[in-house]
PDB file of N, CA, C and O in Angstrom:
ATOM      1  N   UNK A   1       0.808  -1.207  -0.015  1.00  0.00           N
ATOM      2  CA  UNK A   1      -0.018   0.013   0.021  1.00  0.00           C
ATOM      3  C   UNK A   1       0.845   1.237  -0.007  1.00  0.00           C
ATOM      4  O   UNK A   1       1.725   1.362   0.845  1.00  0.00           O
ATOM      5  N   UNK A   2       0.647   2.184  -0.964  1.00  0.00           N
ATOM      6  CA  UNK A   2       1.436   3.377  -1.003  1.00  0.00           C
ATOM      7  C   UNK A   2       0.623   4.509  -0.374  1.00  0.00           C
ATOM      8  O   UNK A   2      -0.433   4.880  -0.887  1.00  0.00           O
ATOM      9  N   UNK A   3       1.116   5.050   0.728  1.00  0.00           N
ATOM     10  CA  UNK A   3       0.380   6.135   1.374  1.00  0.00           C
ATOM     11  C   UNK A   3       1.313   7.411   1.339  1.00  0.00           C
ATOM     12  O   UNK A   3       2.493   7.325   1.677  1.00  0.00           O
ATOM     13  N   UNK A   4       0.758   8.563   0.932  1.00  0.00           N
ATOM     14  CA  UNK A   4       1.482   9.705   0.770  1.00  0.00           C
ATOM     15  C   UNK A   4       1.047  10.860   1.630  1.00  0.00           C
ATOM     16  O   UNK A   4       1.600  11.955   1.524  1.00  0.00           O
ATOM     17  N   UNK A   5       0.075  10.642   2.473  1.00  0.00           N
ATOM     18  CA  UNK A   5      -0.623  11.682   3.191  1.00  0.00           C
ATOM     19  C   UNK A   5       0.373  12.634   4.012  1.00  0.00           C
ATOM     20  O   UNK A   5       0.224  13.855   4.074  1.00  0.00           O
ATOM     21  N   UNK A   6       1.375  11.945   4.614  1.00  0.00           N
ATOM     22  CA  UNK A   6       2.258  12.771   5.473  1.00  0.00           C
ATOM     23  C   UNK A   6       3.242  13.765   4.691  1.00  0.00           C
ATOM     24  O   UNK A   6       3.756  14.749   5.222  1.00  0.00           O
ATOM     25  N   UNK A   7       3.420  13.411   3.467  1.00  0.00           N
ATOM     26  CA  UNK A   7       4.297  14.228   2.601  1.00  0.00           C
ATOM     27  C   UNK A   7       3.692  15.059   1.609  1.00  0.00           C
ATOM     28  O   UNK A   7       4.315  16.045   1.216  1.00  0.00           O
ATOM     29  N   UNK A   8       2.445  14.765   1.105  1.00  0.00           N
ATOM     30  CA  UNK A   8       1.860  15.440   0.012  1.00  0.00           C
ATOM     31  C   UNK A   8       1.577  16.935   0.437  1.00  0.00           C
ATOM     32  O   UNK A   8       1.971  17.855  -0.281  1.00  0.00           O
ATOM     33  N   UNK A   9       0.934  17.151   1.536  1.00  0.00           N
ATOM     34  CA  UNK A   9       0.524  18.528   1.846  1.00  0.00           C
ATOM     35  C   UNK A   9       1.735  19.393   2.063  1.00  0.00           C
ATOM     36  O   UNK A   9       1.806  20.454   1.443  1.00  0.00           O
ATOM     37  N   UNK A  10       2.707  19.030   2.899  1.00  0.00           N
ATOM     38  CA  UNK A  10       3.889  19.883   3.019  1.00  0.00           C
ATOM     39  C   UNK A  10       4.630  20.202   1.690  1.00  0.00           C
ATOM     40  O   UNK A  10       5.068  21.329   1.458  1.00  0.00           O
ATOM     41  N   UNK A  11       4.749  19.184   0.848  1.00  0.00           N
ATOM     42  CA  UNK A  11       5.393  19.517  -0.442  1.00  0.00           C
ATOM     43  C   UNK A  11       4.497  20.375  -1.356  1.00  0.00           C
ATOM     44  O   UNK A  11       5.014  21.171  -2.139  1.00  0.00           O
ATOM     45  N   UNK A  12       3.166  20.226  -1.268  1.00  0.00           N
ATOM     46  CA  UNK A  12       2.234  21.114  -2.024  1.00  0.00           C
ATOM     47  C   UNK A  12       2.356  22.542  -1.459  1.00  0.00           C
ATOM     48  O   UNK A  12       2.433  23.497  -2.232  1.00  0.00           O
ATOM     49  N   UNK A  13       2.374  22.696  -0.159  1.00  0.00           N
ATOM     50  CA  UNK A  13       2.440  23.981   0.414  1.00  0.00           C
ATOM     51  C   UNK A  13       3.828  24.647   0.112  1.00  0.00           C
ATOM     52  O   UNK A  13       3.881  25.855  -0.118  1.00  0.00           O
ATOM     53  N   UNK A  14       4.863  23.922   0.113  1.00  0.00           N
ATOM     54  CA  UNK A  14       6.198  24.408  -0.195  1.00  0.00           C
ATOM     55  C   UNK A  14       6.209  24.933  -1.598  1.00  0.00           C
ATOM     56  O   UNK A  14       6.892  25.915  -1.890  1.00  0.00           O
ATOM     57  N   UNK A  15       5.425  24.265  -2.523  1.00  0.00           N
ATOM     58  CA  UNK A  15       5.343  24.760  -3.882  1.00  0.00           C
ATOM     59  C   UNK A  15       4.380  25.856  -4.044  1.00  0.00           C
ATOM     60  O   UNK A  15       4.197  26.355  -5.154  1.00  0.00           O
ATOM     61  N   UNK A  16       3.727  26.275  -2.954  1.00  0.00           N
ATOM     62  CA  UNK A  16       2.733  27.404  -2.962  1.00  0.00           C
ATOM     63  C   UNK A  16       1.552  27.089  -3.879  1.00  0.00           C
ATOM     64  O   UNK A  16       1.057  27.951  -4.605  1.00  0.00           O
ATOM     65  N   UNK A  17       1.125  25.851  -3.825  1.00  0.00           N
ATOM     66  CA  UNK A  17       0.019  25.476  -4.637  1.00  0.00           C
ATOM     67  C   UNK A  17      -1.183  25.164  -3.801  1.00  0.00           C
ATOM     68  O   UNK A  17      -1.054  24.683  -2.675  1.00  0.00           O
ATOM     69  N   UNK A  18      -2.373  25.433  -4.341  1.00  0.00           N
ATOM     70  CA  UNK A  18      -3.668  25.023  -3.677  1.00  0.00           C
ATOM     71  C   UNK A  18      -3.923  23.575  -4.130  1.00  0.00           C
ATOM     72  O   UNK A  18      -3.279  23.114  -5.072  1.00  0.00           O
ATOM     73  N   UNK A  19      -4.829  22.865  -3.495  1.00  0.00           N
ATOM     74  CA  UNK A  19      -5.155  21.559  -3.895  1.00  0.00           C
ATOM     75  C   UNK A  19      -5.632  21.542  -5.386  1.00  0.00           C
ATOM     76  O   UNK A  19      -5.259  20.650  -6.149  1.00  0.00           O
ATOM     77  N   UNK A  20      -6.445  22.523  -5.771  1.00  0.00           N
ATOM     78  CA  UNK A  20      -7.010  22.622  -7.119  1.00  0.00           C
ATOM     79  C   UNK A  20      -5.860  22.838  -8.078  1.00  0.00           C
ATOM     80  O   UNK A  20      -5.793  22.186  -9.120  1.00  0.00           O
ATOM     81  N   UNK A  21      -4.915  23.780  -7.731  1.00  0.00           N
ATOM     82  CA  UNK A  21      -3.766  24.047  -8.709  1.00  0.00           C
ATOM     83  C   UNK A  21      -2.939  22.800  -8.907  1.00  0.00           C
ATOM     84  O   UNK A  21      -2.557  22.476 -10.032  1.00  0.00           O
ATOM     85  N   UNK A  22      -2.649  22.076  -7.796  1.00  0.00           N
ATOM     86  CA  UNK A  22      -1.868  20.861  -7.898  1.00  0.00           C
ATOM     87  C   UNK A  22      -2.621  19.767  -8.787  1.00  0.00           C
ATOM     88  O   UNK A  22      -2.037  19.088  -9.631  1.00  0.00           O
ATOM     89  N   UNK A  23      -3.907  19.682  -8.517  1.00  0.00           N
ATOM     90  CA  UNK A  23      -4.757  18.681  -9.194  1.00  0.00           C
ATOM     91  C   UNK A  23      -4.721  19.071 -10.799  1.00  0.00           C
ATOM     92  O   UNK A  23      -4.554  18.202 -11.655  1.00  0.00           O
ATOM     93  N   UNK A  24      -4.875  20.316 -11.082  1.00  0.00           N
ATOM     94  CA  UNK A  24      -4.821  20.751 -12.487  1.00  0.00           C
ATOM     95  C   UNK A  24      -3.554  20.423 -13.144  1.00  0.00           C
ATOM     96  O   UNK A  24      -3.500  19.870 -14.243  1.00  0.00           O
ATOM     97  N   UNK A  25      -2.487  20.790 -12.419  1.00  0.00           N
ATOM     98  CA  UNK A  25      -1.115  20.550 -13.000  1.00  0.00           C
ATOM     99  C   UNK A  25      -0.771  19.080 -13.172  1.00  0.00           C
ATOM    100  O   UNK A  25      -0.046  18.687 -14.086  1.00  0.00           O
ATOM    101  N   UNK A  26      -1.341  18.246 -12.222  1.00  0.00           N
ATOM    102  CA  UNK A  26      -1.069  16.847 -12.262  1.00  0.00           C
ATOM    103  C   UNK A  26      -2.056  16.038 -13.166  1.00  0.00           C
ATOM    104  O   UNK A  26      -1.796  14.880 -13.495  1.00  0.00           O
ATOM    105  N   UNK A  27      -3.150  16.655 -13.541  1.00  0.00           N
ATOM    106  CA  UNK A  27      -4.113  16.002 -14.368  1.00  0.00           C
ATOM    107  C   UNK A  27      -4.966  15.008 -13.538  1.00  0.00           C
ATOM    108  O   UNK A  27      -5.369  13.968 -14.057  1.00  0.00           O
ATOM    109  N   UNK A  28      -5.239  15.323 -12.258  1.00  0.00           N
ATOM    110  CA  UNK A  28      -6.092  14.531 -11.405  1.00  0.00           C
ATOM    111  C   UNK A  28      -7.190  15.467 -10.899  1.00  0.00           C
ATOM    112  O   UNK A  28      -7.171  16.672 -11.151  1.00  0.00           O
ATOM    113  N   UNK A  29      -8.161  14.868 -10.169  1.00  0.00           N
ATOM    114  CA  UNK A  29      -9.193  15.681  -9.663  1.00  0.00           C
ATOM    115  C   UNK A  29      -8.766  16.294  -8.272  1.00  0.00           C
ATOM    116  O   UNK A  29      -7.875  15.777  -7.598  1.00  0.00           O
ATOM    117  N   UNK A  30      -9.439  17.400  -7.890  1.00  0.00           N
ATOM    118  CA  UNK A  30      -9.119  17.997  -6.607  1.00  0.00           C
ATOM    119  C   UNK A  30      -9.507  17.061  -5.444  1.00  0.00           C
ATOM    120  O   UNK A  30      -8.869  17.013  -4.392  1.00  0.00           O
ATOM    121  N   UNK A  31     -10.586  16.331  -5.709  1.00  0.00           N
ATOM    122  CA  UNK A  31     -11.045  15.385  -4.608  1.00  0.00           C
ATOM    123  C   UNK A  31      -9.985  14.322  -4.412  1.00  0.00           C
ATOM    124  O   UNK A  31      -9.776  13.847  -3.296  1.00  0.00           O
ATOM    125  N   UNK A  32      -9.331  13.955  -5.461  1.00  0.00           N
ATOM    126  CA  UNK A  32      -8.229  12.952  -5.299  1.00  0.00           C
ATOM    127  C   UNK A  32      -7.204  13.462  -4.478  1.00  0.00           C
ATOM    128  O   UNK A  32      -6.739  12.745  -3.593  1.00  0.00           O
ATOM    129  N   UNK A  33      -6.747  14.735  -4.676  1.00  0.00           N
ATOM    130  CA  UNK A  33      -5.727  15.367  -3.872  1.00  0.00           C
ATOM    131  C   UNK A  33      -6.138  15.461  -2.401  1.00  0.00           C
ATOM    132  O   UNK A  33      -5.350  15.222  -1.486  1.00  0.00           O
ATOM    133  N   UNK A  34      -7.444  15.831  -2.218  1.00  0.00           N
ATOM    134  CA  UNK A  34      -7.970  15.963  -0.849  1.00  0.00           C
ATOM    135  C   UNK A  34      -7.917  14.598  -0.101  1.00  0.00           C
ATOM    136  O   UNK A  34      -7.498  14.503   1.053  1.00  0.00           O
ATOM    137  N   UNK A  35      -8.371  13.544  -0.840  1.00  0.00           N
ATOM    138  CA  UNK A  35      -8.435  12.198  -0.223  1.00  0.00           C
ATOM    139  C   UNK A  35      -7.021  11.673   0.125  1.00  0.00           C
ATOM    140  O   UNK A  35      -6.765  11.088   1.178  1.00  0.00           O
ATOM    141  N   UNK A  36      -6.139  11.931  -0.843  1.00  0.00           N
ATOM    142  CA  UNK A  36      -4.692  11.500  -0.618  1.00  0.00           C
ATOM    143  C   UNK A  36      -4.107  12.220   0.601  1.00  0.00           C
ATOM    144  O   UNK A  36      -3.459  11.576   1.426  1.00  0.00           O
ATOM    145  N   UNK A  37      -4.313  13.526   0.740  1.00  0.00           N
ATOM    146  CA  UNK A  37      -3.818  14.280   1.842  1.00  0.00           C
ATOM    147  C   UNK A  37      -4.378  13.855   3.149  1.00  0.00           C
ATOM    148  O   UNK A  37      -3.704  13.914   4.177  1.00  0.00           O
ATOM    149  N   UNK A  38      -5.635  13.415   3.122  1.00  0.00           N
ATOM    150  CA  UNK A  38      -6.303  13.025   4.344  1.00  0.00           C
ATOM    151  C   UNK A  38      -5.998  11.503   4.720  1.00  0.00           C
ATOM    152  O   UNK A  38      -6.399  11.012   5.775  1.00  0.00           O
ATOM    153  N   UNK A  39      -5.303  10.843   3.834  1.00  0.00           N
ATOM    154  CA  UNK A  39      -4.978   9.479   4.103  1.00  0.00           C
ATOM    155  C   UNK A  39      -6.138   8.461   3.844  1.00  0.00           C
ATOM    156  O   UNK A  39      -6.110   7.302   4.259  1.00  0.00           O
ATOM    157  N   UNK A  40      -7.157   9.002   3.121  1.00  0.00           N
ATOM    158  CA  UNK A  40      -8.386   8.254   2.834  1.00  0.00           C
ATOM    159  C   UNK A  40      -8.301   7.394   1.550  1.00  0.00           C
ATOM    160  O   UNK A  40      -9.202   6.608   1.258  1.00  0.00           O
ATOM    161  N   UNK A  41      -7.291   7.549   0.858  1.00  0.00           N
ATOM    162  CA  UNK A  41      -7.091   6.861  -0.445  1.00  0.00           C
ATOM    163  C   UNK A  41      -5.649   6.478  -0.639  1.00  0.00           C
ATOM    164  O   UNK A  41      -4.730   7.241  -0.340  1.00  0.00           O
ATOM    165  N   UNK A  42      -5.470   5.270  -1.151  1.00  0.00           N
ATOM    166  CA  UNK A  42      -4.105   4.869  -1.552  1.00  0.00           C
ATOM    167  C   UNK A  42      -3.812   5.454  -2.952  1.00  0.00           C
ATOM    168  O   UNK A  42      -4.675   5.531  -3.827  1.00  0.00           O
ATOM    169  N   UNK A  43      -2.565   5.850  -3.099  1.00  0.00           N
ATOM    170  CA  UNK A  43      -2.235   6.408  -4.439  1.00  0.00           C
ATOM    171  C   UNK A  43      -1.845   5.338  -5.438  1.00  0.00           C
ATOM    172  O   UNK A  43      -1.153   4.377  -5.101  1.00  0.00           O
ATOM    173  N   UNK A  44      -2.280   5.505  -6.624  1.00  0.00           N
ATOM    174  CA  UNK A  44      -1.934   4.590  -7.702  1.00  0.00           C
ATOM    175  C   UNK A  44      -0.550   5.039  -8.242  1.00  0.00           C
ATOM    176  O   UNK A  44      -0.221   6.224  -8.178  1.00  0.00           O
ATOM    177  N   UNK A  45       0.247   4.106  -8.763  1.00  0.00           N
ATOM    178  CA  UNK A  45       1.601   4.527  -9.193  1.00  0.00           C
ATOM    179  C   UNK A  45       1.623   5.576 -10.221  1.00  0.00           C
ATOM    180  O   UNK A  45       2.499   6.442 -10.211  1.00  0.00           O
ATOM    181  N   UNK A  46       0.629   5.531 -11.171  1.00  0.00           N
ATOM    182  CA  UNK A  46       0.592   6.536 -12.210  1.00  0.00           C
ATOM    183  C   UNK A  46       0.220   7.933 -11.589  1.00  0.00           C
ATOM    184  O   UNK A  46       0.747   8.953 -12.031  1.00  0.00           O
ATOM    185  N   UNK A  47      -0.646   7.968 -10.615  1.00  0.00           N
ATOM    186  CA  UNK A  47      -1.022   9.215  -9.956  1.00  0.00           C
ATOM    187  C   UNK A  47       0.210   9.690  -9.118  1.00  0.00           C
ATOM    188  O   UNK A  47       0.435  10.898  -9.051  1.00  0.00           O
ATOM    189  N   UNK A  48       0.931   8.888  -8.543  1.00  0.00           N
ATOM    190  CA  UNK A  48       2.100   9.224  -7.818  1.00  0.00           C
ATOM    191  C   UNK A  48       3.116   9.888  -8.712  1.00  0.00           C
ATOM    192  O   UNK A  48       3.685  10.908  -8.324  1.00  0.00           O
ATOM    193  N   UNK A  49       3.369   9.362  -9.883  1.00  0.00           N
ATOM    194  CA  UNK A  49       4.262   9.907 -10.825  1.00  0.00           C
ATOM    195  C   UNK A  49       3.800  11.297 -11.269  1.00  0.00           C
ATOM    196  O   UNK A  49       4.610  12.221 -11.347  1.00  0.00           O
ATOM    197  N   UNK A  50       2.520  11.452 -11.557  1.00  0.00           N
ATOM    198  CA  UNK A  50       1.951  12.730 -11.970  1.00  0.00           C
ATOM    199  C   UNK A  50       2.044  13.821 -10.995  1.00  0.00           C
ATOM    200  O   UNK A  50       2.352  14.967 -11.325  1.00  0.00           O
ATOM    201  N   UNK A  51       1.745  13.423  -9.649  1.00  0.00           N
ATOM    202  CA  UNK A  51       1.874  14.430  -8.595  1.00  0.00           C
ATOM    203  C   UNK A  51       3.331  14.827  -8.387  1.00  0.00           C
ATOM    204  O   UNK A  51       3.645  15.998  -8.174  1.00  0.00           O
ATOM    205  N   UNK A  52       4.225  13.821  -8.453  1.00  0.00           N
ATOM    206  CA  UNK A  52       5.669  14.134  -8.263  1.00  0.00           C
ATOM    207  C   UNK A  52       6.138  15.085  -9.310  1.00  0.00           C
ATOM    208  O   UNK A  52       6.821  16.064  -9.008  1.00  0.00           O
ATOM    209  N   UNK A  53       5.774  14.809 -10.578  1.00  0.00           N
ATOM    210  CA  UNK A  53       6.202  15.688 -11.663  1.00  0.00           C
ATOM    211  C   UNK A  53       5.656  17.107 -11.451  1.00  0.00           C
ATOM    212  O   UNK A  53       6.363  18.091 -11.668  1.00  0.00           O
ATOM    213  N   UNK A  54       4.462  17.194 -11.050  1.00  0.00           N
ATOM    214  CA  UNK A  54       3.778  18.572 -10.814  1.00  0.00           C
ATOM    215  C   UNK A  54       4.419  19.331  -9.749  1.00  0.00           C
ATOM    216  O   UNK A  54       4.480  20.559  -9.816  1.00  0.00           O
ATOM    217  N   UNK A  55       4.960  18.592  -8.649  1.00  0.00           N
ATOM    218  CA  UNK A  55       5.625  19.139  -7.571  1.00  0.00           C
ATOM    219  C   UNK A  55       7.088  19.328  -7.810  1.00  0.00           C
ATOM    220  O   UNK A  55       7.722  20.023  -7.015  1.00  0.00           O
ATOM    221  N   UNK A  56       7.680  18.776  -8.830  1.00  0.00           N
ATOM    222  CA  UNK A  56       9.048  18.901  -9.055  1.00  0.00           C
ATOM    223  C   UNK A  56       9.941  18.061  -8.228  1.00  0.00           C
ATOM    224  O   UNK A  56      11.105  18.402  -8.017  1.00  0.00           O
ATOM    225  N   UNK A  57       9.420  16.955  -7.745  1.00  0.00           N
ATOM    226  CA  UNK A  57      10.165  16.000  -6.883  1.00  0.00           C
ATOM    227  C   UNK A  57      10.201  14.617  -7.443  1.00  0.00           C
ATOM    228  O   UNK A  57       9.479  14.359  -8.405  1.00  0.00           O
ATOM    229  N   UNK A  58      10.954  13.735  -6.944  1.00  0.00           N
ATOM    230  CA  UNK A  58      11.007  12.363  -7.296  1.00  0.00           C
ATOM    231  C   UNK A  58       9.849  11.612  -6.586  1.00  0.00           C
ATOM    232  O   UNK A  58       9.510  11.955  -5.454  1.00  0.00           O
ATOM    233  N   UNK A  59       9.254  10.619  -7.221  1.00  0.00           N
ATOM    234  CA  UNK A  59       8.146   9.887  -6.606  1.00  0.00           C
ATOM    235  C   UNK A  59       8.503   9.420  -5.199  1.00  0.00           C
ATOM    236  O   UNK A  59       7.644   9.478  -4.320  1.00  0.00           O
ATOM    237  N   UNK A  60       9.681   8.978  -4.951  1.00  0.00           N
ATOM    238  CA  UNK A  60      10.094   8.482  -3.588  1.00  0.00           C
ATOM    239  C   UNK A  60       9.957   9.530  -2.603  1.00  0.00           C
ATOM    240  O   UNK A  60       9.651   9.188  -1.461  1.00  0.00           O
ATOM    241  N   UNK A  61      10.141  10.792  -2.874  1.00  0.00           N
ATOM    242  CA  UNK A  61       9.962  11.911  -1.926  1.00  0.00           C
ATOM    243  C   UNK A  61       8.530  12.062  -1.449  1.00  0.00           C
ATOM    244  O   UNK A  61       8.298  12.643  -0.389  1.00  0.00           O
ATOM    245  N   UNK A  62       7.598  11.573  -2.178  1.00  0.00           N
ATOM    246  CA  UNK A  62       6.184  11.689  -1.728  1.00  0.00           C
ATOM    247  C   UNK A  62       5.751  10.568  -0.781  1.00  0.00           C
ATOM    248  O   UNK A  62       4.790  10.718  -0.027  1.00  0.00           O
ATOM    249  N   UNK A  63       6.456   9.463  -0.828  1.00  0.00           N
ATOM    250  CA  UNK A  63       6.052   8.397   0.044  1.00  0.00           C
ATOM    251  C   UNK A  63       6.573   8.599   1.492  1.00  0.00           C
ATOM    252  O   UNK A  63       7.673   9.089   1.750  1.00  0.00           O
ATOM    253  N   UNK A  64       5.724   8.199   2.354  1.00  0.00           N
ATOM    254  CA  UNK A  64       6.011   8.319   3.808  1.00  0.00           C
ATOM    255  C   UNK A  64       7.286   7.664   4.055  1.00  0.00           C
ATOM    256  O   UNK A  64       7.526   6.511   3.696  1.00  0.00           O
ATOM    257  N   UNK A  65       8.168   8.484   4.730  1.00  0.00           N
ATOM    258  CA  UNK A  65       9.512   7.959   5.093  1.00  0.00           C
ATOM    259  C   UNK A  65      10.460   7.985   3.901  1.00  0.00           C
ATOM    260  O   UNK A  65      11.620   7.596   4.043  1.00  0.00           O
ATOM    261  N   UNK A  66       9.994   8.443   2.697  1.00  0.00           N
ATOM    262  CA  UNK A  66      10.799   8.475   1.601  1.00  0.00           C
ATOM    263  C   UNK A  66      11.703   9.652   1.561  1.00  0.00           C
ATOM    264  O   UNK A  66      12.483   9.799   0.620  1.00  0.00           O
TER     265      UNK A  66
END
């Protein structure tokens, strides 16, 4: 199970992006970003790569403990 809740919000805030802006840049829905940040949804590998690219980080940096 890939959980990114502990890392996603701080990285998004560091990039000065709202949930909607991140979602738009990553090509996912805002509700997906909300659920991932809340730890209510496991991230799919493709979504992980999209979010990492939008945030300018490596996918491993998004994973808890990564």
